[in-house]
C-alpha positions in Angstrom: -10.9 18.7 12.8 -7.3 18.9 13.5 -4.9 19.0 10.0 -2.0 18.3 11.8 0.6 16.3 9.6 1.6 12.8 10.5 5.0 12.6 10.8 6.3 8.9 9.6 10.1 9.0 10.0 10.3 12.7 9.4 8.0 12.0 5.8 4.6 14.3 7.2 1.6 12.8 5.4 -2.1 14.5 5.9 -4.6 12.8 8.4 -7.2 12.7 5.9 -7.2 13.0 1.7 -10.4 13.1 -0.3 -10.4 11.4 -3.9 -14.2 10.9 -4.6 -14.8 11.0 -0.6 -12.6 11.9 2.6 -10.3 8.8 3.7 -8.7 9.0 6.6 -5.0 7.5 7.4 -4.9 4.4 9.5 -1.8 2.8 9.7 1.6 4.0 8.5 4.9 2.5 8.1 8.1 2.2 6.5 10.1 -0.1 3.9 13.8 -1.4 4.9 16.1 -3.5 5.0 19.1 -4.0 7.8 22.6 -4.7 6.1 25.7 -5.7 8.8 23.0 -3.8 11.7 22.8 -0.6 9.6 18.9 -0.2 8.8 18.5 1.2 5.7 15.0 3.0 5.3 13.3 3.1 1.3 10.1 4.2 1.5 7.6 5.6 4.1 3.8 4.3 3.3 0.9 5.9 4.5 -2.3 3.8 4.2 -6.1 6.1 3.7 -9.2 4.4 3.9 -13.2 5.0 4.2 -13.6 4.8 7.9 -16.2 3.0 7.1 -14.3 -0.1 6.9 -14.6 -1.2 10.3 -18.4 -2.2 9.3 -16.7 -4.8 7.1 -14.1 -6.0 10.2 -17.1 -6.6 12.9 -16.0 -10.2 13.3 -13.0 -9.4 14.5 -13.9 -7.2 17.2 -12.1 -6.7 20.4 -9.3 -8.5 19.3 -5.8 -6.7 20.4 -3.3 -4.5 17.2 -0.5 -7.4 17.9 -3.4 -10.3 17.6 -4.8 -8.8 14.4 -1.1 -7.9 13.2 -0.6 -11.7 12.8 -4.1 -12.4 11.6 -3.9 -13.0 7.3 -7.7 -13.6 7.3 -8.3 -10.0 9.2 -5.8 -8.8 6.1 -7.6 -10.7 3.5 -11.5 -9.2 4.5 -9.4 -5.6 5.0 -8.4 -6.2 1.4 -11.7 -7.3 -0.1 -14.1 -4.8 1.8 -15.5 -2.8 -0.8 -14.2 0.7 0.2 -12.0 3.2 -0.9 -8.3 2.5 -0.8 -5.4 4.8 -1.1 -1.9 4.2 -0.7 0.8 7.4 -0.6 4.4 5.7 -0.6 7.0 8.6 0.1 10.5 8.1 -1.3 13.5 8.1 1.7 16.2 6.8 -0.2 16.5 7.2 -3.5 16.6 4.6 -5.8 16.4 3.7 -9.9 12.2 3.3 -10.2 13.1 0.1 -12.3 14.9 -1.1 -8.6 11.8 -0.6 -7.2 9.5 -2.2 -10.3 11.2 -5.2 -10.1 10.3 -5.8 -6.3 7.2 -5.4 -7.2 7.2 -7.5 -9.9 8.8 -10.7 -8.2 6.4 -9.6 -4.7 3.4 -9.9 -7.4 4.4 -12.4 -9.6 4.9 -15.0 -6.8 1.7 -15.0 -4.8 0.0 -14.7 -8.3 2.1 -18.1 -9.0 1.1 -19.4 -5.7 -2.5 -19.1 -6.3 -2.1 -20.5 -9.9 -3.4 -17.2 -11.7 -0.2 -16.0 -13.6 -1.3 -16.2 -17.2 -0.3 -14.3 -20.1 -2.7 -11.4 -19.3 -1.4 -10.8 -15.8 2.3 -10.6 -17.0 1.4 -8.7 -19.6 -0.5 -6.1 -17.1 2.4 -6.9 -14.1 4.9 -5.6 -17.4 3.6 -2.4 -18.1 3.5 -1.6 -14.8 7.0 -2.0 -14.3 7.9 -0.2 -18.1 5.9 2.7 -16.0 8.7 2.6 -13.3 11.4 1.6 -15.4 12.2 5.0 -17.1 11.8 6.8 -13.0 13.9 8.4 -11.0 12.9 7.8 -7.5 15.0 11.0 -5.7 14.0 11.4 -2.1 10.7 13.0 -1.4 9.4 11.5 -4.6 5.9 9.9 -4.1 4.1 6.6 -5.4 0.3 6.5 -5.1 -2.2 3.9 -5.3 -6.0 4.6 -6.0 -8.2 1.4 -5.8 -11.9 2.5 -6.0 -14.4 0.6 -4.3 -16.5 -1.3 -6.3 -13.9 -1.9 -9.0 -10.8 -4.0 -9.8 -8.8 -1.4 -10.9 -6.3 0.5 -9.7 -4.6 3.8 -10.7 -0.5 4.1 -10.0 0.6 8.0 -10.0 4.0 9.1 -9.3 5.2 12.8 -9.1 8.6 14.1 -8.3 9.7 17.5 -8.1 10.1 19.6 -11.5 8.0 16.9 -13.5 4.6 16.3 -14.1 2.7 13.3 -12.5 2.6 10.3 -14.6 -0.5 7.9 -14.1 -0.9 4.5 -15.0 -4.1 2.1 -15.0 -4.4 -1.4 -14.4 -6.9 -3.2 -15.3 -6.1 -6.9 -14.8 -8.0 -7.6 -11.4 -5.6 -10.2 -10.0 -2.6 -7.9 -10.5 -4.2 -5.0 -8.7 -5.2 -7.7 -6.0 -1.3 -9.2 -5.5 -0.6 -5.4 -5.4 -2.9 -4.4 -2.5 -1.3 -7.7 -1.2 2.2 -6.7 -1.2 1.2 -3.8 0.9 -1.3 -4.8 2.9 -1.3 -8.9 3.3 -1.0 -9.0 6.6 2.3 -11.5 7.6 3.5 -11.6 4.3 3.0 -7.4 3.6 6.3 -5.5 2.3 5.7 -3.6 5.5 5.9 -4.9 9.1 5.8 -1.9 10.5 2.2 -0.6 8.4 0.9 -4.1 8.9 1.1 -3.6 12.8 -0.4 0.5 12.7 -3.2 -0.8 10.9 -4.2 -3.9 12.9 -3.6 -1.4 16.4 -5.6 1.4 14.6 -8.4 -0.8 13.5 -8.7 -2.9 17.2 -9.0 0.9 18.5 -11.4 1.5 15.8 -13.5 -1.8 16.5 -13.6 -1.3 20.0 -15.4 2.2 19.7 
């Protein structure tokens, strides 16, 4: 088995990681914005899933990646598939953790509000996540990970940066957890189009096997 790193915009990602079981890197990309024709890259993203995820996506067999990338039902099924999911987000451009927290907060809150799920419990859970990031400083190469266990509606978020101990927080509000997944994996509304497209192409190829 190769252990060659997969390079995502000069950031190395292992092709496989092991949480409770081995997960494969099935999609990757970046978050960026364009300002005056200048592309500013913020983070590199790797999406690790149990290879068995393809078993839950059989109805899309034979569809090309570019079609899947536009199919939000496909990504809904991916998000809801009862398999372990792990996101590894590596900082390319340093920012304050509070800036990242605000992005996450507004993305999650908007999605919850749209689905009429933004109640007090969700607000509290989301506030804790924002607070977790508030005091952090995202130096280049800092790593944020999101671990979504297979059969639990929780998430564990961890942050590591050079010279500091890893910090962790557990999110136990199912609605907030679901919307964090959708922020990164939510098809056409996902935060990183390159990641969605990469996932769609990989899964399209896996489904054809």
